[in-house]
NUSEDREN-372732 format. One record per residue (C-alpha): residue in one letter; x, y, z. Coordinates in pm, whole numbers, plus 32768, in hexadecimal, padded with zeros to 4 digits. Layout:
BEGIN
AXYZ;...
//
This chain:
BEGIN
M6EB6CAB63BFD;K6D93C9D83BA2;Q6CD1CA5B3CCE;I6D0ACBBF3C58;Y6C81CB753AFD;I6B51CAC53B91;Y6B13CBF03C72;M6B31CCE33B4F;K6A42CC163A7A;F6949CC0C3B98;I6958CD883BC2;S6935CDC73A4B;L6811CCD33A2B;G6759CD703B51;V6783CED03AC7;M6712CE66396A;I65D7CDC239F1;L6585CEF03AC7;L65B7CFE439AA;G64F6CF0838BA;F63BCCF1B3992;V63D8D07B3A1C;F649FD1623939;T64C3D1AB37C9;T6631D1C0376A;K66CDD2A3366B;N6707D182357A;T6597D12E357F;I6541D2983537;G6634D29F3417;Q6575D18A3364;D6480D29332EA;D6513D34131B8;Q6440D47831E9;T650FD5A63255;L6472D6BD3321;T651DD80C32F0;F651FD91F33F3;V6445DA03331B;D634CD8EC32D2;A632AD8A33445;I62D7DA10348D;N61DCDA24336F;Q612FD8E133D6;T6115D9623539;L606DDAA434C8;E5F80D9EB33E0;D5F1CD8BE34B2;N5F46D91D3621;S5DEFD8F536C2;G5E22DA0337C9;F5E8EDB0036C4;A5D61DAA435EC;A5C7CDAEA3715;Q5D1ADC403746;S5CEDDC8835D5;A5B7BDC3035EC;S5B5CDD11371F;L5BF5DE303659;E5AFADDFC353F;A59DDDE01363A;K5A59DF4936CC;E5A66DFDC356D;K58F9DF7D353E;D58A5E037367F;V592EE17335DB;K5853E13734A9;I5723E0FF3586;A5764E247363B;R578BE2F834EB;A563AE26E3476;N558AE3643560;F55F5E47D3475;L553DE3E5334B;P53D6E44732F3;S52C5E356335C;L517CE30B32AE;G5049E2A93376;F4EF1E2293315;E4DB4E20133E0;A4C64E16C3380;S4B1CE1533441;Y49C3E0CA33FB;Y4887E0E134C8;I4709E0CF34B5;A4644E204350D;E44DAE1DB3584;G43F9E30435C0;E450EE3F8357B;K449DE55C354A;I44F7E5FF3403;N4527E775340B;D45EFE7FA32E7;W45B1E8D931BE;D44EDE7D930EF;R4444E6ED31E6;I4389E715332A;G42EDE5F133E0;V433BE49E3475;S43F3E38F33B8;T4487E23733E4;G4596E191331B;T4707E138330B;K4834E2193305;G49A7E1E832C3;V4AD0E2CB32F2;L4C26E2A7324E;S4D39E39532B4;G4EADE3B43276;A4FC9E49832D5;I5140E4CD32A2;Y520DE52B33D2;Q5365E5C733C8;M542FE60A3500;I54CAE76534F9;Y557CE7643649;N5574E66B3766;E5683E683386C;Q5652E51938D8;Y5680E4973776;F57B0E56E372E;A5855E5113877;N580DE39D384C;H589FE3A036ED;R59DAE44C3768;I59FDE35E388E;Q59D7E22D37AF;K5AE2E2B436C4;E5BD4E2E337E6;L5B8BE187386D;Y5BC3E0F83713;A5D11E1AE36FF;S5D6EE11C3852;Q5D0FDFC037D8;Q5DE7DFF236A3;E5F15E0443779;Q5ED7DF153855;F5EC0DE3F371F;R600ADECD369F;N60AEDE8637EE;A6029DD2037EC;R60B6DCF4368E;Y620FDD6A36F9;Q620ADC88382A;L619DDB5F375A;I62B6DB993660;A63B3DBB4377C;S632EDA7C3825;A6337D9B036E3;G6497DA2A3693;Q651AD9E037F0;T647AD88737EE;Y650DD83A3697;I6669D8A1370B;G662CD7E33850;V65FFD6A1378B;L6743D6DC36CF;V6802D729380F;A6775D5F538BC;E67D9D5193797;D6938D5AC378E;V6963D5733902;L68ECD40E38CE;D69F5D3DC37C0;V6B03D45B38AC;M6A8BD36D39BA;K6A9CD24A38C7;I6C01D2A8386B;D6C57D2B739DC;Q6BB5D1623A0B;A6C84D0CC38F1;L6DC5D15B3986;T6D65D0D53ADC;M6D33CF7A3A4C;K6E8ACF8939A9;N6F2BCFF93AEE;L6E77CEE23BA7;E6EFBCDE63AAD;A705ECE6E3ACD;A7049CE6A3C49;S6FD5CCFE3C3C;Y7103CCA03B67;R71EDCD513C57;E714DCC9D3D7C;E718ECB4D3CD3;V72FECB983CAE;G7310CC283E0C;S735ECD903DB1;T7227CE1D3E5B;S713ECDC43F73;Q6FD7CD4F3F6C;Q6F71CE9D4001;E6FCDCF483EBA;V6EF0CE563DFA;L6DCECE913EE8;R6DF8D0083EBF;W6DC6CFED3D48;K6CA1CF033D79;T6BFDD0063E5A;K6C3DD1183D5B;L6BA7D03D3C49;Y6A72D0013D1B;K6A48D1773D54;S6A76D1B73BE0;D695DD0C43B94;Q687DD1783C8B;N68D2D2CD3BFA;I688CD2563A99;A673AD1CB3B00;G66E0D3153BA5;Q6758D3E03A7B;Q6690D30A3989;A6561D35A3A5C;S65B8D4CD3A3F;V65C9D4B038C4;R6478D40438C2;V63D8D50D39A1;N645BD62938C6;R63DCD57F378C;I6284D54D3825;A627CD6BD3887;L62D5D7223722;N61C3D6413695;Q60C6D6CD378A;L6114D8313722;R60DFD7CF35B6;N5FA4D70A360D;Q6042D5CA3589;P602ED4683615;E611BD43A3739;E61BCD307369D;K6208D3B63552;A637DD39A3509;E6435D48B3425;V65A0D4DD33DE;L65ECD6423445;E66BFD732337E;R680ED7773424;L684DD8E33485;T6993D99E34B1;L69E5DAFC352B;E6AA5DB4B33EB;D699BDADB32F3;D685CDB4A33A7;G68C2DCB133EF;F6884DCEA3560;V68A9DE5535C2;F69C5DE1B36B8;T6AA4DD96359E;S6A97DEE134E2;S6BEBDF8934CB;L6B45E0DF34C2;V6A96E09F360C;D6BDCE02536A2;Q6C8BE166363B;I6B76E23E36CF;L6B7CE1833818;E6CF3E1BA3838;D6CB9E3343848;E6C02E3923989;S6B69E4D238FC;K6AEAE42137C2;A6A67E3023894;K699CE3F83965;I6906E493382A;L68AEE33A37A8;R6813E2DC38F6;D673BE4163905;Y66CFE3E4379D;L666BE27A37D8;V65ACE2DF3913;E64F1E3ED3852;I649BE2FC373A;G642DE1F53835;L6348E2E338F3;G62B1E36A37B2;N6269E2113721;S6215E14C385A;P60C7E09B3825;L608AE087399B;L60AEE1FF39C5;G5FD8E2383890;S5EC7E15B391F;M5ED0E2153A6B;D5EBCE36739BA;A5D88E2F938F7;Q5CDEE2783A32;I5D26E3BF3AE5;A5C90E48339C1;A5B55E3AB39D1;Q5B31E3ED3B46;Q5B60E5623B14;R5A4FE5673A0B;Q5968E4B13AFA;L59AAE5B83C05;K5953E6CD3B0E;L580EE61C3ABB;D57B1E60A3C2B;K57E2E7823C46;R5715E7D23B0E;W55D1E7283B6B;L5511E8723B4A;I5567E8A239DA;P5426E871390B;D5409E78637E3;F53A0E7F83687;D52EBE71A358D;L524AE758343B;M510FE69B33D5;V5059E6A23287;G4F1EE5CE325B;G4DA8E5B53228;D4C7FE4CA323D;D4B6BE44D315A;Q4A11E3E831DB;F492EE2F33127;A47C5E2CD3199;V4681E2233139;I4560E2DF31DE;N43EEE28A31F4;S4349E3DA3230;G4202E41332E3;D413AE44C319F;G4185E2E93128;G4294E3443034;T43F4E2B93027;E452CE3872FE6;T4687E3072FA9;G47B2E3E32F93;A4904E44F3003;Y492EE57A30E2;F4A73E6343126;
//
């Protein structure tokens, strides 16, 4: 009997040391009074996930591409200035005839307005379709991130519950081992029975160590999704099918599924809703529309462009005429 207790203490001490250095147990996690609810975990994931933030920035960049393409439709204002020295330039106008030298400057400006440009219209349409495709991809990424965070959250709860069951099984195994040891002392059982319970206790210790590692891995995954430190420990809100309203607990759905004809109607309706709201299909449709617009542009390369320009120039000159006089003026 003494040997059995020494063996049990040795096993327990070895497991405690191993878990103390490698794993974080549920009791250690429970030392933090902060409770993380299911809804809070989803919201933190959407707000702080680095990959989702990058996709959001990509969507904003694509929206700016649409605005850049739309800028080609706006009027543009241009200015031009020149200055040069004229030597020995011949003057032949209504007022002066001769040779002159001097300086001359020209300032001109114009307003341009595009009336029709097939390239600009096509590019704007293509950018809008690509932006719509990016929006659908962003929506799909959001749905996937919510599903991943929810599954990971539930995965932590399941892993912890399985760990609790293993600990209960371990406690029962220890009691059975103790009872078998007593029976061996009084001769009512053999040593083989005691060894069987010792083997089962050893396997229970191994299973608990592995399950504690599973809890730790699931918690790290949940922290990574929320962009939190891996070692951050929080108490998770417990979930139940009755309180959290999963669809398969609805009595109405159960009644519909019992009737084959109603179940078929429900199936077709859900399929129609899924196809109409699928972000992946929406993204593909937008990309196809962008490609079709590009093909139309390639076929319309002979269509002329139409622009409207309104402008003028102003010339300033200082002229030394051949008779020794100097004239300064502005000519239009």
